[in-house]
N, C-alpha and C positions, 0 to 999 in steps of 0.2 A: 887381502887375499893373495896368495902366492900363485905363480904360474902353474904349479902342480895342481892346486885347487881348481883353477880354471879348466885345465885339461881333464881333470876328473869329472867336473860338472859337464863339460862337452860330451864326454864318453857316455855318461848316464843319459843325457838328453838324446844323443844319437841312438842309443840302445832302445829307448822308449819309442822314438820315431820309427825305427826299423820294424817294430812289432805292429805298427798300425796297419800296413797293408795286409798282414796275415789275419788280423781281427776283421778287417773289412771283407776279406775273401770269405771268412767263416760266416759273417753276417749275410753275404750275398747267397751263399749256399743254403743257409737256413731259410732265406726269403724266396727261394726258387718257386715253391708251390704257390705262395702268395702272389709272386710276380706273374706267374702263368695265369692265375685266376684274374688278375688285374688286366693283363693283355686280352684275355678272352672277353671280359666285360667291355673294354674300350672298343675292340674290333666288332663285337656284336652290336653295340650302339651305333657304330659307323655303318655297318651293313644294314641294320634295321632302317636307318634313315634313308639309305640309298634305295632300299626296296620300296619304301613309302614314296619317295620322289618318282621312281620309275613305275609306280602303281602295280607292283608285282606281289603276288601272295607267296609267302614262304615262312616257315618256322625255322628258328635257329637252335641247334643243339651244340653245346660246348662241352668238350671233354678234355681232361688233362691226362696225358700219358707220358710217363718218363720225363716229367718236367716240361713237356712241350704242349702247347695249346692246339687243339683240333676243333675247328668250327665247321659244322655242316649246315647248309641251307637245304631244307627238305620241304616237300609239299604233300598235302594230304592226297592230292590227285597224283596217281602213279605216273601218268603220262603228261605232266604239266609241261607244255611246249615252251612257255615263257621262261622257265628255269633252264630248259635245254638251250634256248637262245642266249641266255646269260653265260652259259659255258663257252659258247663260240666254237669256231672251227678248230679242231684239234686241241681244245682246251685253252685256247689263247685268251678268251674272255675270263675264264676262271683264273688263269695265271695273273692277269692284269688286276683283277679284284683282290687276289691274295696280296699282291704287292701294295695296292692302295690301302688295304687293311693293315699291313705291316707299317706303312708310312703313318697311318693314323695313330698307331701305338707309339711309334717313334716320336711323333709330334707331341703327344700327350705325356709321355714318360721320360723322353730323352734316351730310352734304351731300345736297341735293335731287337726285333722279334723274329722268331723262327716259326711262327704259327703256320698251320696248314689249313687251307680252306678247301672244302669239297662242296659241290653243288649236285643235288639229286643223285648221289651215289656214283658220280662220274669217276672219281679216283679209284674206288673199289673195282669197278668194271675195267678200268684201264690197267690196274695192277695185274689182273688176270691176263690181259692182252700182252703186257710187257713180259710176264713170265714165259708166255708162249714164244714171244720173239727171242728171248734169251735162250730158251731151249733149242729153237731152230738154229740160232747162230752158233751155239756150242756144237750141235750136230754137224753143221756145215764145216766148222773149223776142224773138227776131228776127222771128218771124211776127206777134206781137201788138204789139210795140213797147213793151210794159209790163214792169214788174219782176215777177219770178217768185220767190215765197217757197217754200222747201223745208221739209220736216219737220225738227223738231229732231234733232240728232245730236251725238255726242261731239266733243271738240276735235280728236282725231286724224282722225276722218272728215271734219270740216269742212275741215281742211287739205288732205286729198286732193281734195275737191270744189273748193276755191279754186284749187288747182293745175290741175285739169282745165278749169275755166272759163277761167282765164287762157290755157291752151294753145289754147283754142278762140276766143280773141280778145275775150272779154267781161269784164266786171267783176263782182265779187261782194263782199258785205260780210256779216259776222256781226252779227245783231241779237238782242235779247232777253237774258234773264238766266237763269242756272242751267240747269235741265233744259229750258227753253223756248228756249234759244239755237239759232238757225237761220241759214241762209244766204239772202240775197236776191240773185238774179242780175239784172243790169241791162245795158242797152246802153252805159251810161256815155257816153263821148265817141265811141263807135264809130259 
């Protein structure tokens, strides 16, 4: 075998190797709905076990929207205080349970999860509050011409506020670190 034959063989092998990531990426895209369902099942099993240990009543609803898993813990009793206690002050318990559920998925699959957990409709109610906060901040920024800093909030809540501010025609940025991360609403180029 000549040196040219060896180089030709290397080129063919390298070409084949270069296509593997693309094929893997296509497989991952095709598996996204299955992965979301698997995440939902793993997280639901984890949460059911946790509810049993805590002796709390709640039913789990799993939904897949745009490739993302949404899990809701609901109760037949509209005013179930035990679930409200699980939410915690300002949703801190809810956020912690969401992270624990994501860790359960990571531990079982080796893949990070972006699942969203809700308890007793807290996130839906909070979404309405956040929209109102965004509207008030936009009105204040327009009236004063100055940047308006909001209270710290979770990444999920910040995303909802960023979207609401953008829909209202202003700009927003997240500033700060960790638990002090907050949004600043500004006129920007408007």
